[in-house]
C-alpha positions in Angstrom: 0.1 -0.1 0.3 1.5 3.5 -1.1 0.9 6.9 0.4 -1.6 7.7 -2.3 -4.0 4.8 -1.5 -4.3 5.8 1.9 -5.8 9.4 0.6 -8.0 8.6 -1.7 -11.9 8.9 -0.2 -15.1 8.0 -1.9 -17.6 10.5 -2.7 -20.4 9.4 -0.6 -18.0 9.4 2.2 -17.6 13.0 1.5 -20.9 13.8 0.9 -21.9 12.5 4.1 -19.5 14.0 6.3 -20.4 17.2 4.9 -24.0 16.7 5.3 -23.3 15.8 9.3 -21.3 19.0 9.6 -23.9 21.6 7.9 -25.9 23.6 10.4 -29.2 25.1 8.9 -28.7 29.1 9.0 -31.6 30.4 11.0 -32.1 33.5 8.7 -32.5 31.3 5.6 -35.5 29.3 6.8 -38.4 29.9 9.5 -40.3 27.3 11.2 -43.2 27.8 8.5 -41.0 27.3 5.9 -41.2 31.1 4.2 -37.9 33.1 3.7 -37.8 36.1 6.0 -37.5 39.5 4.3 -33.9 40.6 3.4 -34.1 43.7 5.9 -36.7 44.7 8.3 -38.3 48.5 8.2 -36.5 49.2 11.4 -33.3 48.3 9.9 -33.9 50.2 6.6 -34.9 53.4 8.8 -31.9 53.3 10.4 -29.6 52.8 7.6 -31.4 55.7 6.0 -30.6 58.1 8.9 -27.0 57.0 9.0 -26.4 57.7 5.3 -28.4 61.2 6.0 -26.1 61.6 8.7 -22.8 61.1 6.8 -24.1 63.3 4.0 -24.7 66.0 6.4 -21.5 65.7 8.1 -19.8 65.7 4.6 -21.5 68.8 3.3 -20.6 70.6 6.3 -17.1 69.6 6.0 -17.2 71.2 2.5 -19.3 74.5 3.5 -17.6 75.3 6.8 -14.0 76.1 5.4 -16.0 78.4 2.7 -17.4 80.3 5.4 -14.7 80.7 7.8 -11.3 81.3 5.5 -12.3 84.6 4.4 -13.5 85.6 7.8 -10.2 84.8 9.1 -8.0 86.3 6.3 -9.8 89.6 6.8 -9.1 89.3 10.8 -5.8 88.3 10.7 -4.5 90.0 7.4 -2.7 88.5 4.3 0.4 88.4 5.6 -0.4 86.5 8.7 -2.4 84.3 6.6 0.5 83.7 4.3 2.7 82.6 7.2 0.2 80.3 8.6 -0.4 78.4 5.1 3.5 78.5 4.5 4.2 77.0 8.1 1.1 74.3 8.0 3.0 71.3 7.4 5.6 71.8 10.0 2.8 72.6 12.2 1.0 69.5 11.3 4.3 67.3 12.0 4.8 68.9 15.5 3.2 67.0 18.3 0.7 68.6 20.7 
């Protein structure tokens, strides 16, 4: 008997082993045999709220600098603003 003979397994043994290890997924089937809906209304509502929240945060991140930068430039002056912008990479590297 060589090593290859010990490794061969017939298909019936494999099918039986796989069937024995397979556990039914409770999400796929219910007691009455009907499949459940993909997502419930509460999950969809929560998803819609989360999408709206992310959209509003993204919009605020885009609009807030458009409102604040002109004000800061006017208060600091053009030369101070140029100094801050030129030093920005250095300020980002320094630890707080």
